[in-house]
C-alpha positions in Angstrom: 77.4 118.7 101.3 79.4 115.7 100.0 82.3 114.9 102.2 83.5 111.9 100.2 86.7 112.1 98.6 86.4 112.7 94.8 87.4 109.0 93.9 84.2 107.6 95.9 82.0 109.5 93.6 82.6 107.1 91.0 80.7 103.7 91.6 83.7 101.8 89.9 86.2 103.0 92.5 84.1 101.9 95.2 83.7 98.6 93.5 87.3 98.3 93.0 88.1 99.0 96.6 85.5 96.6 97.9 86.7 94.0 95.6 90.3 94.3 96.6 89.3 93.9 100.4 87.4 90.8 99.5 89.9 89.2 97.6 92.6 90.0 100.2 90.3 88.5 102.8 89.7 85.4 100.7 93.3 84.8 100.0 94.2 85.0 103.7 91.4 82.4 104.3 92.7 80.1 101.7 96.2 80.4 102.7 95.2 79.9 106.3 93.3 76.9 105.2 96.2 75.4 103.4 98.6 76.0 106.3 96.3 74.2 108.8 95.7 71.3 106.3 99.4 71.2 105.7 99.0 71.3 101.9 102.0 72.3 99.8 105.5 72.7 101.1 106.5 75.0 103.9 108.5 77.2 101.5 105.6 77.5 99.3 103.3 78.5 102.2 105.9 80.9 103.6 106.1 82.6 100.1 102.4 83.0 100.0 102.2 84.5 103.4 105.1 86.8 102.5 103.4 88.0 99.2 100.1 88.5 101.0 101.8 90.6 103.8 103.4 92.7 101.2 100.2 93.5 99.5 98.6 94.2 102.7 101.2 97.0 103.2 101.3 98.1 99.5 97.8 98.3 98.7 96.9 100.9 101.3 100.0 103.0 100.1 98.6 102.8 96.6 94.9 103.3 97.1 94.9 106.0 99.8 96.6 108.7 97.9 94.6 108.1 94.7 91.3 108.3 96.6 92.5 111.4 98.6 93.0 113.4 95.3 95.5 114.6 92.8 97.9 116.3 95.1 98.2 113.3 97.1 98.6 111.2 94.2 101.2 113.3 92.6 103.2 113.5 95.8 102.9 109.7 96.1 104.2 109.3 92.6 107.1 111.7 93.2 108.3 109.6 96.2 108.0 106.5 94.2 109.9 107.9 91.4 112.7 108.9 93.8 112.6 105.6 95.6 112.8 103.7 92.2 115.7 105.8 91.2 117.7 104.7 94.2 117.2 101.2 93.6 117.9 101.7 89.9 121.2 103.7 91.1 122.3 100.7 93.3 121.5 98.0 90.6 123.3 99.7 87.9 126.1 101.4 89.7 124.9 104.9 88.7 125.1 105.8 92.5 128.8 106.4 92.0 127.9 109.4 89.7 126.6 111.9 92.1 126.1 114.6 89.7 124.2 112.7 87.2 122.0 111.1 90.1 121.3 114.6 91.4 120.3 115.9 88.0 117.9 112.9 87.4 116.5 113.5 90.8 115.9 117.2 89.9 114.2 116.2 86.6 111.9 113.9 88.6 110.9 116.7 90.7 110.3 119.0 87.8 108.2 116.7 86.0 106.0 115.9 89.0 105.9 119.9 89.6 104.7 120.2 86.0 102.0 117.6 86.7 101.0 119.3 89.9 100.9 122.7 88.2 98.9 121.0 85.2 101.6 122.7 82.9 101.3 120.1 80.0 103.7 122.2 77.7 106.4 122.3 80.4 105.7 118.5 81.2 106.1 117.4 77.7 109.2 119.9 76.9 111.0 118.4 80.0 111.7 115.2 77.8 114.1 116.5 75.4 115.4 119.3 77.8 116.3 116.6 80.4 118.2 114.6 77.7 120.2 117.7 76.9 120.9 118.5 80.5 122.0 115.1 81.3 124.2 114.8 78.3 126.2 117.9 79.1 126.0 117.8 83.0 129.2 115.6 83.3 131.3 117.2 80.6 133.0 119.7 82.9 134.2 116.9 85.0 136.6 116.1 81.9 136.1 112.4 82.3 135.6 111.1 78.7 136.0 107.3 79.7 132.6 105.8 80.3 130.8 109.1 79.1 128.4 107.1 76.9 127.4 104.4 79.5 126.9 106.7 82.4 125.1 109.3 80.4 122.7 106.3 78.9 122.1 105.0 82.3 121.0 108.6 83.6 118.8 109.3 80.6 117.1 106.0 80.9 116.5 106.5 84.5 114.9 109.8 83.8 112.9 108.3 81.0 111.5 105.5 83.4 110.9 107.4 86.6 110.5 111.0 85.5 108.9 111.2 82.1 107.2 107.8 82.3 106.1 107.4 85.9 105.0 111.1 86.3 102.2 110.3 83.6 100.4 108.7 86.4 100.5 111.8 88.5 99.6 114.1 85.4 96.5 111.7 84.9 95.4 112.6 88.4 94.5 116.1 87.3 91.3 114.7 85.5 88.9 114.3 88.3 87.5 111.1 86.6 90.8 109.5 86.6 90.7 107.8 90.1 89.1 104.5 88.8 91.5 104.4 85.9 94.4 104.7 88.0 93.2 102.3 90.5 92.6 99.8 87.9 96.0 100.3 86.5 98.0 99.8 89.7 95.6 96.9 91.1 95.9 95.1 87.6 99.9 95.2 88.0 99.3 93.6 91.4 97.0 91.0 90.1 99.4 90.3 87.3 102.1 89.4 89.6 99.9 87.2 91.7 98.5 85.5 88.7 102.0 84.8 87.3 103.2 83.5 90.7 100.1 81.2 91.3 99.7 79.8 87.7 103.5 79.4 87.5 103.8 77.4 90.6 100.7 75.3 89.8 101.2 74.6 86.1 104.8 75.9 85.3 107.3 73.6 83.9 109.2 75.4 81.2 111.1 78.7 82.1 110.2 81.6 80.0 113.6 83.4 80.1 115.7 81.4 82.2 119.0 83.5 82.0 117.2 86.9 82.4 114.4 85.8 84.9 114.7 82.2 86.1 111.6 82.4 88.3 109.3 83.1 85.5 107.6 80.3 83.5 105.5 80.2 80.3 102.4 79.0 82.2 102.9 81.8 84.6 103.1 84.4 81.8 100.3 83.2 80.0 98.2 82.9 83.3 98.9 86.5 84.1 98.0 87.6 80.5 94.6 86.0 80.6 93.7 87.2 84.1 94.9 90.8 83.8 93.3 91.2 80.3 90.0 89.9 81.5 90.2 92.3 84.6 91.0 95.2 82.5 88.5 94.5 80.0 85.7 93.8 82.4 86.4 96.9 84.8 87.4 99.1 81.9 84.0 98.9 80.3 82.2 101.1 82.7 85.2 103.4 83.1 85.5 104.1 79.4 81.8 104.2 78.8 80.9 106.6 76.0 84.4 107.2 75.1 86.4 105.9 72.0 87.9 103.4 74.3 84.5 101.8 74.9 85.2 99.0 72.5 85.9 95.4 73.4 88.8 94.8 71.0 90.4 98.1 72.2 89.8 97.0 75.9 91.3 93.5 75.3 94.4 95.1 73.6 94.6 97.5 76.5 94.6 94.8 79.2 97.0 92.7 77.1 99.4 95.8 77.1 99.1 96.3 80.8 99.8 92.5 81.5 102.8 92.6 79.0 104.3 95.9 80.6 103.8 94.7 84.2 105.4 91.4 83.4 108.5 93.2 81.7 108.7 95.5 84.7 109.0 92.8 87.2 
């Protein structure tokens, strides 16, 4: 009898996890050596340790649910969606609209329930249904002022953290999806690290100084190259024998992952 979690039955999953542990250990050794040698500014070294510590906490929270199976993955995606909604509400001021926030939260729960039940028809139908529900939810409050703004913010929140993010959970219904999910979430992490590292080493010109003052053109290019290379290399054995088993498509997929990750962060 095989007592391994489904994710470990795919060699790529085991390889991704082993490589992640190795990279974390190597990063700790490099940062430790920089610290002992006094290389770089104290602020730079502190930032490196903080980022390493953050990923040391985040990676187990990402990897463990995916490896444990679809129920755990969908539960983790649900909690992540609600947590993201909370931060979004605070950033946009939507937290003042208690009714709309509650409706969006219910929509997130409904989308992930559809994923858990593997109910694709309901999962897809929730997109337009939730737009309609959100649009009419606040009408009985008789507050026409600011209606378009608060409704648009709520619809956008559901599209991001309900309809969009729940796809990660729905993908977990396929028993072969674990390596792909791991690749996606870890590629996003690599994108962040690559952007920070190359930006600090080679960055001179700001990418979008008004929108994101810490991002540089060198950092964006470094992240694009590193993430595209990772997705292309690891994606080959994941998609073998499928229509995605094509070098141009894998390169395009990797570039899209990098660009999406950079836009989100």
